[in-house]
C-alpha positions in Angstrom: -14.1 -9.5 -36.9 -10.9 -9.1 -38.9 -9.3 -7.1 -36.0 -10.4 -9.8 -33.5 -8.9 -12.6 -35.6 -5.6 -10.7 -35.9 -5.5 -10.3 -32.1 -6.1 -14.1 -31.7 -3.3 -14.9 -34.0 -0.8 -12.5 -32.4 -1.8 -13.7 -29.0 -1.3 -17.4 -30.0 2.1 -16.5 -31.5 3.2 -14.8 -28.3 1.8 -17.7 -26.2 4.1 -20.1 -28.1 7.1 -18.1 -26.9 5.6 -18.0 -23.4 5.3 -21.8 -23.5 9.0 -22.2 -24.2 9.8 -19.8 -21.3 7.4 -21.6 -19.0 9.1 -24.9 -19.7 12.3 -23.5 -18.1 10.3 -23.2 -15.0 8.3 -26.4 -15.1 11.3 -28.8 -15.9 13.1 -27.4 -12.8 10.1 -27.6 -10.6 9.2 -31.2 -11.7 12.5 -32.6 -10.8 13.6 -30.6 -7.8 10.4 -28.8 -6.5 12.3 -25.6 -6.6 10.2 -22.5 -7.5 12.6 -20.3 -9.5 11.5 -16.7 -9.0 14.6 -15.5 -10.8 13.3 -16.9 -14.2 13.1 -13.4 -15.8 16.7 -12.7 -14.8 17.8 -16.0 -16.2 16.2 -15.0 -19.5 17.9 -11.6 -19.4 21.3 -13.2 -18.7 20.8 -15.8 -21.5 20.0 -13.0 -24.0 22.8 -10.8 -22.7 25.3 -13.6 -23.3 24.1 -14.1 -26.9 24.4 -10.3 -27.5 27.9 -10.4 -26.1 28.8 -13.2 -28.4 27.5 -11.3 -31.4 28.6 -7.8 -30.7 31.6 -8.2 -28.5 33.2 -11.4 -29.5 32.2 -11.0 -33.2 30.9 -14.6 -33.4 28.1 -15.6 -35.7 24.6 -16.4 -34.4 25.4 -20.1 -33.9 28.7 -19.3 -32.2 27.0 -16.8 -29.9 24.3 -19.3 -29.0 26.9 -21.9 -28.2 28.8 -19.3 -26.1 25.6 -18.3 -24.2 24.7 -22.0 -23.5 28.2 -22.6 -22.2 27.9 -19.6 -19.9 24.5 -20.7 -18.7 25.8 -24.2 -18.0 28.6 -22.8 -16.0 26.1 -20.7 -14.1 23.8 -23.7 -13.5 26.8 -25.7 -12.2 27.9 -22.9 -9.8 24.4 -22.3 -8.6 23.7 -26.0 -8.0 27.0 -26.7 -6.2 27.4 -23.5 -4.1 23.7 -22.8 -3.3 21.2 -25.6 -3.9 23.2 -28.4 -2.4 23.5 -26.5 0.9 19.7 -26.0 1.0 18.8 -29.7 1.0 16.4 -30.3 3.8 15.9 -26.6 4.5 12.4 -25.0 4.7 10.8 -24.1 1.3 10.9 -20.4 2.2 14.7 -20.5 2.3 14.9 -21.7 -1.3 12.3 -19.1 -2.4 14.3 -16.3 -0.8 17.5 -17.5 -2.4 16.0 -17.5 -5.9 14.7 -13.9 -5.2 18.2 -12.9 -4.0 19.8 -14.4 -7.0 17.4 -12.6 -9.3 18.3 -9.3 -7.7 22.0 -10.1 -8.1 21.5 -10.9 -11.8 19.6 -7.6 -12.3 22.5 -5.7 -10.8 25.1 -7.5 -12.7 23.1 -7.2 -15.9 22.8 -3.4 -15.6 26.5 -3.2 -14.9 27.4 -5.4 -17.9 25.0 -3.7 -20.3 27.1 -0.6 -20.9 28.4 -0.6 -24.4 26.5 -3.7 -25.6 23.7 -3.1 -28.1 20.4 -4.4 -26.8 19.5 -6.2 -30.0 20.2 -9.6 -31.5 19.9 -9.9 -35.3 18.3 -13.0 -36.6 18.3 -14.2 -40.2 14.5 -13.5 -40.5 13.2 -11.3 -43.3 10.8 -8.6 -42.0 7.5 -7.9 -43.5 4.0 -9.3 -43.0 2.6 -12.6 -44.4 -0.9 -12.2 -45.7 -3.3 -15.2 -45.4 -6.9 -14.6 -46.5 -6.5 -10.9 -45.9 -5.1 -11.5 -42.5 -1.7 -9.9 -42.0 0.7 -11.9 -39.8 4.1 -10.4 -38.8 6.7 -12.7 -40.2 9.1 -12.2 -37.4 6.6 -13.2 -34.8 5.5 -16.2 -36.9 9.0 -17.5 -37.4 9.9 -16.9 -33.7 6.8 -18.8 -32.7 7.8 -21.7 -35.1 11.2 -21.8 -33.6 9.7 -21.8 -30.1 7.2 -24.5 -31.1 10.0 -26.7 -32.4 12.0 -26.1 -29.2 9.0 -27.0 -27.1 8.5 -30.2 -29.0 12.2 -31.1 -28.5 11.9 -30.5 -24.7 8.7 -32.5 -24.5 10.3 -35.4 -26.5 13.4 -35.3 -24.3 11.3 -35.3 -21.1 9.0 -38.2 -22.1 11.1 -40.4 -24.4 14.8 -40.1 -23.6 16.6 -42.1 -20.9 17.4 -39.0 -18.9 13.8 -37.8 -19.2 12.6 -41.1 -17.7 15.0 -40.7 -14.9 13.9 -37.1 -14.3 10.2 -38.2 -14.1 11.2 -40.9 -11.6 13.0 -38.3 -9.5 9.9 -36.1 -9.7 7.7 -39.0 -8.4 10.0 -40.1 -5.6 13.6 -39.1 -5.1 14.3 -41.8 -2.5 13.0 -44.5 -4.8 14.9 -43.1 -7.7 18.1 -43.2 -5.6 17.4 -46.8 -4.6 17.0 -47.7 -8.3 20.5 -46.4 -9.0 19.7 -42.9 -10.4 22.3 -40.3 -9.6 19.9 -37.6 -8.3 22.5 -34.8 -8.0 23.8 -35.3 -11.5 20.3 -35.3 -13.0 19.3 -32.2 -11.1 22.4 -30.5 -12.5 21.3 -31.5 -16.0 17.8 -30.0 -15.3 19.3 -26.6 -14.4 21.5 -26.8 -17.5 18.5 -27.6 -19.6 16.7 -24.6 -18.1 19.7 -22.4 -18.9 19.7 -23.6 -22.6 15.9 -22.9 -22.8 16.5 -19.4 -21.4 19.1 -18.7 -24.1 16.8 -19.7 -26.9 13.7 -18.1 -25.4 15.5 -14.9 -24.4 17.0 -14.5 -27.9 13.5 -14.9 -29.5 11.9 -12.5 -27.0 14.6 -9.8 -27.6 14.1 -10.1 -31.4 10.3 -10.0 -31.2 10.2 -7.1 -28.7 12.7 -5.1 -30.7 15.6 -5.0 -28.2 16.1 -4.3 -24.5 17.1 -6.7 -21.7 14.4 -5.8 -19.1 12.8 -9.2 -18.9 11.7 -9.3 -15.2 8.1 -8.5 -16.3 8.3 -11.5 -18.8 9.1 -13.7 -15.8 6.1 -12.3 -14.0 3.8 -13.4 -16.8 5.0 -17.0 -16.5 3.7 -17.7 -13.0 0.0 -17.4 -14.0 0.8 -19.8 -16.9 2.3 -22.5 -14.7 -0.4 -22.2 -12.0 -3.2 -22.3 -14.5 -1.8 -25.2 -16.5 -0.5 -27.0 -13.4 2.9 -26.8 -11.9 3.8 -30.4 -12.7 2.1 -30.6 -16.1 4.0 -29.8 -19.3 1.0 -30.2 -21.6 -1.0 -28.0 -19.3 1.7 -25.4 -19.4 1.6 -25.3 -23.2 -2.2 -24.9 -23.3 -2.1 -22.3 -20.5 0.6 -20.3 -22.3 -1.5 -20.0 -25.5 -4.5 -19.0 -23.4 -2.5 -16.3 -21.5 -1.1 -15.0 -24.8 -4.5 -14.6 -26.3 -6.0 -13.1 -23.1 -3.2 -10.6 -22.9 -3.6 -9.6 -26.5 -7.3 -9.1 -26.2 -7.1 -7.2 -22.9 -4.4 -4.9 -24.2 -6.3 -4.1 -27.4 -9.8 -3.6 -25.9 -9.2 -2.5 -22.3 -6.0 -0.4 -22.4 -7.6 2.4 -24.4 -10.4 2.6 -21.8 -8.7 1.8 -18.5 -5.1 2.6 -19.3 -1.9 0.6 -19.8 -1.1 -2.7 -18.1 -4.5 -4.4 -18.5 -2.9 -7.4 -20.2 -0.9 -8.3 -17.1 -3.8 -7.6 -14.8 -6.1 -9.9 -16.8 -3.5 -12.7 -16.5 -3.4 -12.4 -12.8 -7.2 -12.2 -12.6 -7.3 -15.5 -14.5 -4.8 -16.9 -12.0 -7.0 -15.9 -9.0 -10.1 -17.4 -10.7 -8.2 -20.7 -11.3 -7.0 -20.8 -7.6 -10.7 -20.6 -6.6 -11.8 -23.3 -8.9 -8.8 -25.7 -9.2 -5.9 -24.7 -7.0 -3.7 -27.4 -8.6 -4.3 -26.2 -12.2 -6.1 -27.5 -15.2 -3.9 -30.5 -15.7 -1.9 -30.5 -12.4 -2.1 -33.5 -10.1 -3.7 -32.9 -6.7 -1.2 -33.7 -4.0 -2.6 -36.2 -1.4 -0.5 -36.8 1.7 -1.1 -39.2 4.6 -0.9 -37.4 7.9 
């Protein structure tokens, strides 16, 4: 029972970080209906820029985070102006293929830029477990989950309470009506991609620290798609709940099934849960069923 509880706790902590990563996907999809298959590469690039700020530029952690956010904002601006605006009105498959191509480009550039840069980001977090009722909780994962939880709360508040968030929700409901109401759709979509870039900087930094280093985050991006489908592509609360569920499921499957069936059972279990959800509720637990008049 003690081992089972420790798995639940570790899964929930990992799920909190997953929730922050998934929000980078959901906020973009809500506003623009773009499915970003390059999310893992965005995470890798955000973490890489932080590592460059720390190890190459010699900046402190806050300075490195500011440098990484500025770099991701520049990337979001370039991607929006040079790519997305030319795909307006094009078939959905065109946008999907572009995000896949951008992801491949980022992987190649990341491998080229990684030479000589240490694949670790030091955070001011003291190592060592925290014991609660004989339950040992890794302090690094706990504090990373707390930071991720605070970041998730800020994103949710911004999306539901701020003036820009209200405009983004209006754009998600009906872009034409939002434009008629005087909302600058292009500017707000650029803000969404910048927000996604900032989220990737924070989430990528936390993931690098928790995982012990390394910039191979493509598999992390693969874990996000079951989360957003199970929770609902257009539901932020559903995404958070699904992220905790996937984190716990992955932890249990890895601990109990990997010794019997071999490695990778955690990822397989996530996709089995995805398939089950598609059979039961294709639009997710909290997603809205899309009804169109034909």
